[in-house]
N, C-alpha and C positions, 0 to 999 in steps of 0.2 A: 038487546041494544046492538046495533051494527056500528062498528068503528071503521073509518076509512082514513088513510093517511094521504094527504094531497100535497104533492111536491109542486111548488109554484116558482116560475121564473117571472121576475118583475123588472120593469124599467128601472135602471140604476137610480135615477133621481126621484123615483116615486115609491121606493121600498117601504119607507115608514108609513106613508099614507095608505098604501095598499094593505099593509099588515093590519092597520087599525080598522080599515073598512071590512076586511075579511073577518077579523075577530068579532065585529059587530053583527055578523050574519047569524040568523037563527040556525042552529044545528052545528055551528062551529064551536068546539070546546076550547081549543087553544091554538095559538099561532106562534111559531118560533122563527126568529130570524137566525140564519146560520151561514157558516162558511162552507164552501164546497161547490158542488155542481148546481145547486139550486139556491134561490134567495130566501124563500120562506117555506116552512112546512106547517100545514094546518091539520089538526086532528078533528075529524067530523064524527059526531055521535048522533045517530038517528034511529028511528024505530024500524024502518024498512028500506029496501033497496031503491024504491022509487024516490024516496026523500034524498038519497045520495045524489041522484041525477039532478034533482031540483036545487040542492045546495051548490053542487059543483058547476053544472052547466047554466043554471038559472041565476046563480049568485056569484060565486068566486070568479068564474070566467068573464063576468061582466064588470068586475071592479076595474076602475081606471088604474092603469099601471100594470095590470096582470097581463103578461104576454103569452103564457103557456102553462098548462097544468098536466100532471100525470097523477092518476088516482090509483091507490092500492087499497083493496078491501081486506081487512084483517079477519082471519078465521078464528084464531085463538089468542088469548092473552096469557103471558107468562110473567111471573115476577121472580125475583131472586129466591124467595122462599119456596116457590113451586119447583123451581129447578133443583134446589138443594134437596128437597124432599124426594124428588124423583131418583136421585142418585144415592140416597141414604140406604144403607143395608142394615136395617134393624137396630139402628143406634138409638 
């Protein structure tokens, strides 16, 4: 499974509607509204890289209210237990 994190800028008066429309797209696992440099963050989970292009350029970028996206493809996933185990010295 390939994971991508999509940072989304949205029109201020369309954030909630854009978030729901993005969340309804196939391949989108979660959408977060957030404070900071972007309005929304979408987590995309698909089987291959071509599907990322379909979801982002063919789906998210076409949602009314979405003005810009930046996509980051994840290579590895870490959890707090993974990190703790990596720093454990025979405990």
